[in-house]
MOPAC internal coordinates of N, CA, C and O (Angstrom, degrees):
PM7 1SCF
backbone

  N    0.0000 0     0.00 0     0.00 0    0    0    0
  C    1.4446 1     0.00 0     0.00 0    1    0    0
  C    1.5302 1   111.22 1     0.00 0    2    1    0
  O    1.2310 1   120.24 1   134.23 1    3    2    1
  N    1.3078 1   117.16 1   -45.77 1    3    2    1
  C    1.4606 1   120.38 1   178.76 1    5    3    2
  C    1.5162 1   109.85 1   -63.13 1    6    5    3
  O    1.2310 1   120.20 1   143.37 1    7    6    5
  N    1.3295 1   117.22 1   -36.63 1    7    6    5
  C    1.4610 1   120.37 1   179.57 1    9    7    6
  C    1.5185 1   109.85 1   -62.61 1   10    9    7
  O    1.2310 1   119.46 1   140.93 1   11   10    9
  N    1.3345 1   118.63 1   -39.07 1   11   10    9
  C    1.4555 1   122.28 1   178.93 1   13   11   10
  C    1.5312 1   110.70 1   -63.98 1   14   13   11
  O    1.2310 1   120.18 1   137.51 1   15   14   13
  N    1.2961 1   117.26 1   -42.49 1   15   14   13
  C    1.4758 1   122.12 1   179.15 1   17   15   14
  C    1.5243 1   109.84 1   -63.46 1   18   17   15
  O    1.2310 1   120.67 1   136.37 1   19   18   17
  N    1.3443 1   116.32 1   -43.63 1   19   18   17
  C    1.4668 1   119.23 1   179.45 1   21   19   18
  C    1.5280 1   111.91 1   -64.76 1   22   21   19
  O    1.2310 1   120.11 1   142.04 1   23   22   21
  N    1.3463 1   117.40 1   -37.96 1   23   22   21
  C    1.4568 1   121.10 1   177.75 1   25   23   22
  C    1.5333 1   111.50 1   -64.32 1   26   25   23
  O    1.2310 1   121.03 1   139.15 1   27   26   25
  N    1.3357 1   115.64 1   -40.85 1   27   26   25
  C    1.4517 1   119.10 1   179.83 1   29   27   26
  C    1.5364 1   110.18 1   -68.60 1   30   29   27
  O    1.2310 1   120.17 1   142.67 1   31   30   29
  N    1.3108 1   117.28 1   -37.33 1   31   30   29
  C    1.4649 1   120.41 1   178.39 1   33   31   30
  C    1.5261 1   110.37 1   -66.66 1   34   33   31
  O    1.2310 1   120.31 1   142.58 1   35   34   33
  N    1.3057 1   117.00 1   -37.42 1   35   34   33
  C    1.4596 1   121.44 1   178.07 1   37   35   34
  C    1.5246 1   111.31 1   -65.81 1   38   37   35
  O    1.2310 1   119.76 1   143.88 1   39   38   37
  N    1.3258 1   118.06 1   -36.12 1   39   38   37
  C    1.4650 1   121.94 1   178.26 1   41   39   38
  C    1.5137 1   111.47 1   -66.81 1   42   41   39
  O    1.2310 1   119.51 1   153.15 1   43   42   41
  N    1.3165 1   118.53 1   -26.85 1   43   42   41
  C    1.4540 1   122.03 1   178.44 1   45   43   42
  C    1.5192 1   112.47 1   -65.62 1   46   45   43
  O    1.2310 1   120.73 1   147.45 1   47   46   45
  N    1.3237 1   116.21 1   -32.55 1   47   46   45
  C    1.4671 1   120.71 1   177.85 1   49   47   46
  C    1.5091 1   111.81 1   -63.94 1   50   49   47
  O    1.2310 1   120.45 1   146.56 1   51   50   49
  N    1.3095 1   116.75 1   -33.44 1   51   50   49
  C    1.4570 1   121.80 1   178.42 1   53   51   50
  C    1.5351 1   109.85 1   -65.03 1   54   53   51
  O    1.2310 1   119.70 1   143.41 1   55   54   53
  N    1.3139 1   118.17 1   -36.59 1   55   54   53
  C    1.4718 1   121.46 1   177.78 1   57   55   54
  C    1.5209 1   111.85 1   -63.31 1   58   57   55
  O    1.2310 1   120.36 1   141.87 1   59   58   57
  N    1.3223 1   116.92 1   -38.13 1   59   58   57
  C    1.4696 1   120.54 1   178.92 1   61   59   58
  C    1.5295 1   109.28 1   -66.66 1   62   61   59
  O    1.2310 1   120.06 1   139.67 1   63   62   61
  N    1.3390 1   117.49 1   -40.33 1   63   62   61
  C    1.4467 1   120.45 1   177.98 1   65   63   62
  C    1.5314 1   110.85 1   -63.03 1   66   65   63
  O    1.2310 1   120.75 1   141.47 1   67   66   65
  N    1.3027 1   116.18 1   -38.53 1   67   66   65
  C    1.4654 1   119.86 1   178.60 1   69   67   66
  C    1.5283 1   110.54 1   -66.35 1   70   69   67
  O    1.2310 1   120.31 1   139.30 1   71   70   69
  N    1.3199 1   117.02 1   -40.70 1   71   70   69
  C    1.4629 1   120.24 1   178.08 1   73   71   70
  C    1.5338 1   110.60 1   -62.66 1   74   73   71
  O    1.2310 1   120.52 1   137.80 1   75   74   73
  N    1.3252 1   116.61 1   -42.20 1   75   74   73
  C    1.4613 1   120.53 1   178.78 1   77   75   74
  C    1.5281 1   109.34 1   -63.26 1   78   77   75
  O    1.2310 1   120.50 1   138.04 1   79   78   77
  N    1.3382 1   116.64 1   -41.96 1   79   78   77
  C    1.4668 1   120.34 1  -179.53 1   81   79   78
  C    1.5475 1   110.64 1   -64.31 1   82   81   79
  O    1.2310 1   120.11 1   137.04 1   83   82   81
  N    1.3155 1   117.39 1   -42.96 1   83   82   81
  C    1.4629 1   120.66 1   177.47 1   85   83   82
  C    1.5217 1   110.90 1   -63.52 1   86   85   83
  O    1.2310 1   120.40 1   142.59 1   87   86   85
  N    1.3260 1   116.84 1   -37.41 1   87   86   85
  C    1.4526 1   121.43 1   177.80 1   89   87   86
  C    1.5259 1   110.89 1   -64.43 1   90   89   87
  O    1.2310 1   120.52 1   136.78 1   91   90   89
  N    1.3326 1   116.62 1   -43.22 1   91   90   89
  C    1.4589 1   120.48 1   177.75 1   93   91   90
  C    1.5239 1   111.50 1   -64.14 1   94   93   91
  O    1.2310 1   120.33 1   140.11 1   95   94   93
  N    1.3239 1   116.98 1   -39.89 1   95   94   93
  C    1.4647 1   120.66 1   178.03 1   97   95   94
  C    1.5320 1   109.84 1   -63.00 1   98   97   95
  O    1.2310 1   120.26 1   139.28 1   99   98   97
  N    1.3305 1   117.12 1   -40.72 1   99   98   97
  C    1.4667 1   120.39 1   178.95 1  101   99   98
  C    1.5170 1   111.13 1   -63.84 1  102  101   99
  O    1.2310 1   119.84 1   139.61 1  103  102  101
  N    1.3395 1   117.90 1   -40.39 1  103  102  101
  C    1.4558 1   122.10 1   179.37 1  105  103  102
  C    1.5381 1   109.71 1   -65.26 1  106  105  103
  O    1.2310 1   119.94 1   134.92 1  107  106  105
  N    1.3164 1   117.72 1   -45.08 1  107  106  105
  C    1.4530 1   121.58 1   179.06 1  109  107  106
  C    1.5354 1   110.19 1   -63.04 1  110  109  107
  O    1.2310 1   120.56 1   136.99 1  111  110  109
  N    1.3338 1   116.53 1   -43.01 1  111  110  109
  C    1.4615 1   121.84 1   178.53 1  113  111  110
  C    1.5244 1   109.81 1   -59.46 1  114  113  111
  O    1.2310 1   120.04 1   137.53 1  115  114  113
  N    1.3252 1   117.52 1   -42.47 1  115  114  113
  C    1.4520 1   121.67 1   179.86 1  117  115  114
  C    1.5266 1   110.82 1   -62.22 1  118  117  115
  O    1.2310 1   120.14 1   131.66 1  119  118  117
  N    1.3298 1   117.34 1   -48.34 1  119  118  117
  C    1.4699 1   120.73 1  -174.35 1  121  119  118
  C    1.5286 1   112.85 1   -73.30 1  122  121  119
  O    1.2310 1   119.73 1   151.41 1  123  122  121
  N    1.3391 1   118.13 1   -28.59 1  123  122  121
  C    1.4521 1   119.17 1  -177.92 1  125  123  122
  C    1.5174 1   114.56 1   -99.28 1  126  125  123
  O    1.2310 1   119.56 1   162.90 1  127  126  125
  N    1.3111 1   118.44 1   -17.10 1  127  126  125
  C    1.4800 1   120.92 1  -176.40 1  129  127  126
  C    1.5230 1   112.62 1  -118.93 1  130  129  127
  O    1.2310 1   119.76 1   125.07 1  131  130  129
  N    1.2949 1   118.07 1   -54.93 1  131  130  129
  C    1.4617 1   121.76 1  -171.10 1  133  131  130
  C    1.5226 1   112.11 1   -78.16 1  134  133  131
  O    1.2310 1   120.12 1   130.16 1  135  134  133
  N    1.3188 1   117.38 1   -49.84 1  135  134  133
  C    1.4637 1   121.50 1  -175.85 1  137  135  134
  C    1.5282 1   113.02 1   -60.33 1  138  137  135
  O    1.2310 1   118.88 1   134.31 1  139  138  137
  N    1.3396 1   119.75 1   -45.69 1  139  138  137
  C    1.4804 1   118.30 1   177.90 1  141  139  138
  C    1.5175 1   112.99 1   -63.23 1  142  141  139
  O    1.2310 1   120.00 1   144.52 1  143  142  141
  N    1.3313 1   117.60 1   -35.48 1  143  142  141
  C    1.4569 1   120.68 1   179.74 1  145  143  142
  C    1.5236 1   110.71 1   -66.81 1  146  145  143
  O    1.2310 1   120.23 1   138.13 1  147  146  145
  N    1.3175 1   117.16 1   -41.87 1  147  146  145
  C    1.4654 1   121.04 1   178.21 1  149  147  146
  C    1.5339 1   110.10 1   -64.10 1  150  149  147
  O    1.2310 1   120.50 1   138.41 1  151  150  149
  N    1.3327 1   116.66 1   -41.59 1  151  150  149
  C    1.4670 1   120.93 1   177.89 1  153  151  150
  C    1.5338 1   110.43 1   -62.32 1  154  153  151
  O    1.2310 1   120.20 1   138.15 1  155  154  153
  N    1.3104 1   117.23 1   -41.85 1  155  154  153
  C    1.4629 1   121.59 1  -179.53 1  157  155  154
  C    1.5445 1   109.94 1   -63.99 1  158  157  155
  O    1.2310 1   120.21 1   137.99 1  159  158  157
  N    1.3403 1   117.20 1   -42.01 1  159  158  157
  C    1.4462 1   120.44 1   179.07 1  161  159  158
  C    1.5202 1   111.05 1   -65.72 1  162  161  159
  O    1.2310 1   119.93 1   141.52 1  163  162  161
  N    1.3181 1   117.74 1   -38.48 1  163  162  161
  C    1.4623 1   121.57 1   179.54 1  165  163  162
  C    1.5353 1   110.18 1   -66.80 1  166  165  163
  O    1.2310 1   120.21 1   138.60 1  167  166  165
  N    1.3463 1   117.20 1   -41.40 1  167  166  165
  C    1.4563 1   121.04 1   178.09 1  169  167  166
  C    1.5223 1   111.33 1   -64.84 1  170  169  167
  O    1.2310 1   120.31 1   140.04 1  171  170  169
  N    1.3375 1   117.02 1   -39.96 1  171  170  169
  C    1.4753 1   121.07 1   178.71 1  173  171  170
  C    1.5285 1   110.73 1   -64.09 1  174  173  171
  O    1.2310 1   120.97 1   137.38 1  175  174  173
  N    1.3234 1   115.76 1   -42.62 1  175  174  173
  C    1.4788 1   119.67 1  -179.60 1  177  175  174
  C    1.5482 1   109.69 1   -64.74 1  178  177  175
  O    1.2310 1   120.46 1   138.31 1  179  178  177
  N    1.3301 1   116.73 1   -41.69 1  179  178  177
  C    1.4537 1   120.96 1   179.26 1  181  179  178
  C    1.5508 1   109.54 1   -63.83 1  182  181  179
  O    1.2310 1   120.54 1   136.41 1  183  182  181
  N    1.3249 1   116.57 1   -43.59 1  183  182  181
  C    1.4616 1   121.13 1   179.76 1  185  183  182
  C    1.5292 1   111.44 1   -59.36 1  186  185  183
  O    1.2310 1   120.56 1   134.37 1  187  186  185
  N    1.3345 1   116.54 1   -45.63 1  187  186  185
  C    1.4704 1   121.11 1  -178.52 1  189  187  186
  C    1.5399 1   110.28 1   -65.27 1  190  189  187
  O    1.2310 1   120.10 1   140.96 1  191  190  189
  N    1.3287 1   117.41 1   -39.04 1  191  190  189
  C    1.4565 1   120.62 1   179.52 1  193  191  190
  C    1.5287 1   112.18 1   -66.56 1  194  193  191
  O    1.2310 1   119.93 1   151.89 1  195  194  193
  N    1.3230 1   117.74 1   -28.11 1  195  194  193
  C    1.4651 1   121.12 1  -176.76 1  197  195  194
  C    1.5312 1   112.55 1   -89.78 1  198  197  195
  O    1.2310 1   119.58 1   176.31 1  199  198  197
  N    1.3251 1   118.40 1    -3.69 1  199  198  197
  C    1.4662 1   120.29 1   179.90 1  201  199  198
  C    1.5177 1   110.32 1   -66.70 1  202  201  199
  O    1.2310 1   121.29 1   -35.27 1  203  202  201
  N    1.3269 1   115.14 1   144.73 1  203  202  201
  C    1.4642 1   120.94 1  -179.34 1  205  203  202
  C    1.5107 1   110.07 1  -138.50 1  206  205  203
  O    1.2310 1   121.04 1    -6.65 1  207  206  205
  N    1.3175 1   115.62 1   173.35 1  207  206  205
  C    1.4641 1   121.29 1  -179.77 1  209  207  206
  C    1.5367 1   109.69 1   -58.89 1  210  209  207
  O    1.2310 1   121.52 1   -45.16 1  211  210  209
  N    1.3546 1   114.70 1   134.84 1  211  210  209
  C    1.4464 1   120.26 1   178.67 1  213  211  210
  C    1.5318 1   114.07 1    97.42 1  214  213  211
  O    1.2310 1   119.47 1   165.15 1  215  214  213
  N    1.3419 1   118.62 1   -14.85 1  215  214  213
  C    1.4613 1   120.88 1   178.63 1  217  215  214
  C    1.5202 1   109.85 1   -71.42 1  218  217  215
  O    1.2310 1   120.82 1   -40.44 1  219  218  217
  N    1.3273 1   116.04 1   139.56 1  219  218  217
  C    1.4621 1   120.60 1   176.04 1  221  219  218
  C    1.5158 1   108.84 1   -90.23 1  222  221  219
  O    1.2310 1   121.27 1   -45.98 1  223  222  221
  N    1.3406 1   115.18 1   134.02 1  223  222  221
  C    1.4729 1   120.78 1  -175.60 1  225  223  222
  C    1.5262 1   110.61 1  -134.70 1  226  225  223
  O    1.2310 1   121.93 1   -12.24 1  227  226  225
  N    1.3307 1   113.91 1   167.76 1  227  226  225
  C    1.4636 1   122.55 1   170.93 1  229  227  226
  C    1.5268 1   105.69 1  -128.47 1  230  229  227
  O    1.2310 1   120.61 1   -48.25 1  231  230  229
  N    1.3326 1   116.43 1   131.75 1  231  230  229
  C    1.4717 1   120.08 1   178.90 1  233  231  230
  C    1.5304 1   109.90 1   -85.29 1  234  233  231
  O    1.2310 1   121.05 1    -9.67 1  235  234  233
  N    1.3137 1   115.61 1   170.33 1  235  234  233
  C    1.4622 1   120.37 1   178.30 1  237  235  234
  C    1.5239 1   111.14 1   -65.37 1  238  237  235
  O    1.2310 1   120.00 1   159.40 1  239  238  237
  N    1.3207 1   117.60 1   -20.60 1  239  238  237
  C    1.4725 1   121.66 1   176.82 1  241  239  238
  C    1.5247 1   111.33 1   -84.78 1  242  241  239
  O    1.2310 1   120.04 1   174.48 1  243  242  241
  N    1.3456 1   117.53 1    -5.52 1  243  242  241
  C    1.4478 1   121.40 1   177.75 1  245  243  242
  C    1.5149 1   114.09 1    91.26 1  246  245  243
  O    1.2310 1   120.08 1  -165.77 1  247  246  245
  N    1.3143 1   117.46 1    14.23 1  247  246  245
  C    1.4661 1   121.19 1   179.85 1  249  247  246
  C    1.5324 1   108.72 1   -86.04 1  250  249  247
  O    1.2310 1   121.01 1   -54.78 1  251  250  249
  N    1.3255 1   115.68 1   125.22 1  251  250  249
  C    1.4567 1   122.31 1   178.77 1  253  251  250
  C    1.5193 1   109.01 1   -94.13 1  254  253  251
  O    1.2310 1   120.54 1   -41.43 1  255  254  253
  N    1.3055 1   116.57 1   138.57 1  255  254  253
  C    1.4532 1   119.90 1   178.65 1  257  255  254
  C    1.5061 1   112.07 1  -169.92 1  258  257  255
  O    1.2310 1   121.44 1     2.12 1  259  258  257
  N    1.3306 1   114.86 1  -177.88 1  259  258  257
  C    1.4454 1   122.76 1  -179.48 1  261  259  258
  C    1.5327 1   107.52 1  -120.82 1  262  261  259
  O    1.2310 1   120.45 1   -44.08 1  263  262  261
  N    1.3163 1   116.75 1   135.92 1  263  262  261
  C    1.4713 1   120.79 1  -179.20 1  265  263  262
  C    1.5252 1   107.89 1   -67.53 1  266  265  263
  O    1.2310 1   121.61 1   -54.22 1  267  266  265
  N    1.3305 1   114.52 1   125.78 1  267  266  265
  C    1.4609 1   121.37 1  -179.42 1  269  267  266
  C    1.5184 1   110.49 1  -100.47 1  270  269  267
  O    1.2310 1   120.95 1   145.55 1  271  270  269
  N    1.3447 1   115.79 1   -34.45 1  271  270  269
  C    1.4579 1   121.25 1  -177.96 1  273  271  270
  C    1.5267 1   109.29 1  -151.75 1  274  273  271
  O    1.2310 1   120.37 1   -37.13 1  275  274  273
  N    1.3227 1   116.90 1   142.87 1  275  274  273
  C    1.4606 1   121.69 1   179.23 1  277  275  274
  C    1.5388 1   108.64 1  -114.83 1  278  277  275
  O    1.2310 1   120.47 1   -53.30 1  279  278  277
  N    1.3362 1   116.71 1   126.70 1  279  278  277
  C    1.4661 1   122.14 1   174.89 1  281  279  278
  C    1.5368 1   108.11 1  -114.67 1  282  281  279
  O    1.2310 1   120.42 1     6.38 1  283  282  281
  N    1.3345 1   116.80 1  -173.62 1  283  282  281
  C    1.4527 1   119.86 1  -177.95 1  285  283  282
  C    1.5243 1   113.37 1   -60.80 1  286  285  283
  O    1.2310 1   120.70 1   129.43 1  287  286  285
  N    1.3270 1   116.27 1   -50.57 1  287  286  285
  C    1.4602 1   119.95 1  -176.64 1  289  287  286
  C    1.5111 1   114.00 1  -119.71 1  290  289  287
  O    1.2310 1   120.35 1  -176.94 1  291  290  289
  N    1.3377 1   116.93 1     3.06 1  291  290  289
  C    1.4608 1   119.94 1  -176.75 1  293  291  290
  C    1.5228 1   112.03 1  -136.49 1  294  293  291
  O    1.2310 1   121.65 1   -16.30 1  295  294  293
  N    1.3332 1   114.44 1   163.70 1  295  294  293
  C    1.4674 1   122.51 1   171.61 1  297  295  294
  C    1.5206 1   107.88 1  -122.53 1  298  297  295
  O    1.2310 1   120.63 1   -36.30 1  299  298  297
  N    1.3043 1   116.40 1   143.70 1  299  298  297
  C    1.4574 1   121.30 1   168.98 1  301  299  298
  C    1.5209 1   104.48 1   -99.79 1  302  301  299
  O    1.2310 1   121.15 1   -64.36 1  303  302  301
  N    1.3458 1   115.40 1   115.64 1  303  302  301
  C    1.4586 1   121.17 1  -174.02 1  305  303  302
  C    1.5144 1   108.83 1  -107.82 1  306  305  303
  O    1.2310 1   121.51 1   -48.87 1  307  306  305
  N    1.3316 1   114.72 1   131.13 1  307  306  305
  C    1.4619 1   120.51 1   177.54 1  309  307  306
  C    1.5178 1   107.71 1   -95.17 1  310  309  307
  O    1.2310 1   120.81 1   -56.45 1  311  310  309
  N    1.3468 1   116.05 1   123.55 1  311  310  309
  C    1.4488 1   122.11 1   179.29 1  313  311  310
  C    1.5137 1   108.97 1  -108.30 1  314  313  311
  O    1.2310 1   119.88 1    11.64 1  315  314  313
  N    1.3035 1   117.84 1  -168.36 1  315  314  313
  C    1.4469 1   122.39 1  -177.09 1  317  315  314
  C    1.5299 1   113.10 1   -53.19 1  318  317  315
  O    1.2310 1   120.43 1   -30.75 1  319  318  317
  N    1.3051 1   116.79 1   149.25 1  319  318  317
  C    1.4782 1   125.12 1   178.68 1  321  319  318
  C    1.5250 1   113.00 1    60.32 1  322  321  319
  O    1.2310 1   120.02 1  -156.54 1  323  322  321
  N    1.3337 1   117.57 1    23.46 1  323  322  321
  C    1.4624 1   120.69 1   175.76 1  325  323  322
  C    1.5085 1   115.58 1    77.68 1  326  325  323
  O    1.2310 1   119.51 1  -175.75 1  327  326  325
  N    1.3300 1   118.55 1     4.25 1  327  326  325
  C    1.4624 1   120.30 1   177.67 1  329  327  326
  C    1.5237 1   109.59 1   -67.44 1  330  329  327
  O    1.2310 1   120.73 1   -37.15 1  331  330  329
  N    1.3248 1   116.21 1   142.85 1  331  330  329
  C    1.4713 1   120.86 1  -178.54 1  333  331  330
  C    1.5222 1   109.44 1  -121.31 1  334  333  331
  O    1.2310 1   121.36 1   -46.62 1  335  334  333
  N    1.2923 1   115.01 1   133.38 1  335  334  333
  C    1.4827 1   121.84 1  -178.89 1  337  335  334
  C    1.5134 1   107.83 1  -128.93 1  338  337  335
  O    1.2310 1   120.41 1   -42.82 1  339  338  337
  N    1.3441 1   116.83 1   137.18 1  339  338  337
  C    1.4575 1   120.91 1   178.56 1  341  339  338
  C    1.5432 1   108.45 1   -93.53 1  342  341  339
  O    1.2310 1   121.29 1   -50.73 1  343  342  341
  N    1.3462 1   115.14 1   129.27 1  343  342  341
  C    1.4515 1   122.99 1   179.30 1  345  343  342
  C    1.5210 1   109.99 1  -123.41 1  346  345  343
  O    1.2310 1   121.45 1   -32.21 1  347  346  345
  N    1.3162 1   114.84 1   147.79 1  347  346  345
  C    1.4647 1   120.38 1   171.91 1  349  347  346
  C    1.5337 1   107.81 1   -70.64 1  350  349  347
  O    1.2310 1   119.75 1   -32.02 1  351  350  349
  N    1.3093 1   118.09 1   147.98 1  351  350  349
  C    1.4618 1   120.75 1  -178.74 1  353  351  350
  C    1.5218 1   112.73 1   -60.56 1  354  353  351
  O    1.2310 1   120.22 1   151.48 1  355  354  353
  N    1.3137 1   117.19 1   -28.52 1  355  354  353
  C    1.4655 1   119.31 1   179.55 1  357  355  354
  C    1.5217 1   112.31 1   -70.93 1  358  357  355
  O    1.2310 1   119.58 1   167.10 1  359  358  357
  N    1.3399 1   118.40 1   -12.90 1  359  358  357
  C    1.4565 1   121.69 1   179.54 1  361  359  358
  C    1.5201 1   113.47 1   -82.08 1  362  361  359
  O    1.2310 1   120.48 1   172.65 1  363  362  361
  N    1.3366 1   116.68 1    -7.35 1  363  362  361
  C    1.4665 1   119.53 1   179.24 1  365  363  362
  C    1.5212 1   108.31 1   -77.25 1  366  365  363
  O    1.2310 1   121.29 1   -52.02 1  367  366  365
  N    1.3458 1   115.14 1   127.98 1  367  366  365
  C    1.4456 1   120.61 1  -177.39 1  369  367  366
  C    1.5205 1   111.56 1   -95.61 1  370  369  367
  O    1.2310 1   120.00 1   121.77 1  371  370  369
  N    1.3253 1   117.60 1   -58.23 1  371  370  369
  C    1.4484 1   120.74 1  -178.35 1  373  371  370
  C    1.5143 1   110.14 1  -161.05 1  374  373  371
  O    1.2310 1   121.74 1    -8.07 1  375  374  373
  N    1.2933 1   114.27 1   171.93 1  375  374  373
  C    1.4612 1   121.21 1   179.06 1  377  375  374
  C    1.5248 1   108.92 1   -70.01 1  378  377  375
  O    1.2310 1   119.65 1   -38.16 1  379  378  377
  N    1.3072 1   118.26 1   141.84 1  379  378  377
  C    1.4535 1   122.93 1  -175.13 1  381  379  378
  C    1.5172 1   111.98 1   -61.19 1  382  381  379
  O    1.2310 1   119.42 1   143.70 1  383  382  381
  N    1.3217 1   118.72 1   -36.30 1  383  382  381
  C    1.4703 1   119.87 1   179.76 1  385  383  382
  C    1.5167 1   111.05 1   -64.78 1  386  385  383
  O    1.2310 1   120.45 1   146.14 1  387  386  385
  N    1.3282 1   116.75 1   -33.86 1  387  386  385
  C    1.4674 1   119.68 1   176.36 1  389  387  386
  C    1.5182 1   110.93 1   -69.64 1  390  389  387
  O    1.2310 1   120.61 1   143.98 1  391  390  389
  N    1.3184 1   116.45 1   -36.02 1  391  390  389
  C    1.4622 1   120.77 1  -179.87 1  393  391  390
  C    1.5317 1   110.03 1   -67.94 1  394  393  391
  O    1.2310 1   120.35 1   142.16 1  395  394  393
  N    1.3067 1   116.93 1   -37.84 1  395  394  393
  C    1.4737 1   120.39 1   179.07 1  397  395  394
  C    1.5079 1   111.31 1   -68.17 1  398  397  395
  O    1.2310 1   120.39 1   148.40 1  399  398  397
  N    1.3418 1   116.87 1   -31.60 1  399  398  397
  C    1.4567 1   120.55 1  -179.23 1  401  399  398
  C    1.5417 1   112.63 1   -83.81 1  402  401  399
  O    1.2310 1   119.83 1   162.06 1  403  402  401
  N    1.3243 1   117.94 1   -17.94 1  403  402  401
  C    1.4672 1   121.36 1  -175.53 1  405  403  402
  C    1.5110 1   112.70 1   -62.43 1  406  405  403
  O    1.2310 1   117.68 1   134.50 1  407  406  405
  N    1.3462 1   122.02 1   -45.50 1  407  406  405
  C    1.4618 1   119.59 1   178.95 1  409  407  406
  C    1.5304 1   112.34 1   -63.67 1  410  409  407
  O    1.2310 1   119.88 1   146.18 1  411  410  409
  N    1.3139 1   117.83 1   -33.82 1  411  410  409
  C    1.4588 1   120.38 1   179.24 1  413  411  410
  C    1.5316 1   110.05 1   -67.79 1  414  413  411
  O    1.2310 1   120.50 1   141.24 1  415  414  413
  N    1.3344 1   116.65 1   -38.76 1  415  414  413
  C    1.4604 1   120.49 1   179.12 1  417  415  414
  C    1.5334 1   110.39 1   -68.60 1  418  417  415
  O    1.2310 1   120.34 1   143.80 1  419  418  417
  N    1.3139 1   116.96 1   -36.20 1  419  418  417
  C    1.4630 1   120.62 1  -179.35 1  421  419  418
  C    1.5319 1   111.55 1   -70.95 1  422  421  419
  O    1.2310 1   120.18 1   152.33 1  423  422  421
  N    1.3303 1   117.25 1   -27.67 1  423  422  421
  C    1.4653 1   120.57 1  -178.20 1  425  423  422
  C    1.5330 1   111.47 1   -76.31 1  426  425  423
  O    1.2310 1   119.84 1   159.97 1  427  426  425
  N    1.3285 1   117.92 1   -20.03 1  427  426  425
  C    1.4712 1   120.74 1  -178.42 1  429  427  426
  C    1.4539 1   111.15 1   -72.65 1  430  429  427
  O    1.2310 1   120.10 1   180.00 1  431  430  429

């Protein structure tokens, strides 16, 4: 009977080790997956807020243009031949100079 109690008590220690292991996995998951994504979203939001008239941009649809006018939630973007299209600020993907350098970086 005492042997059974000792065996059950010993099995409880394994549960604590498993909890510690799951905790460590959660911490690693946070630092390698969640935290970088949150930082990227914060940087994107800051970039969009700092855009001004004359900046060259690329939208998420791949349209290249220059900001012609800035409103509260939208940009008026001038594309080729002077055409102007209004985009929501969330549609801005990245700065045009970064987009032009991206294929060169990928080829290396």
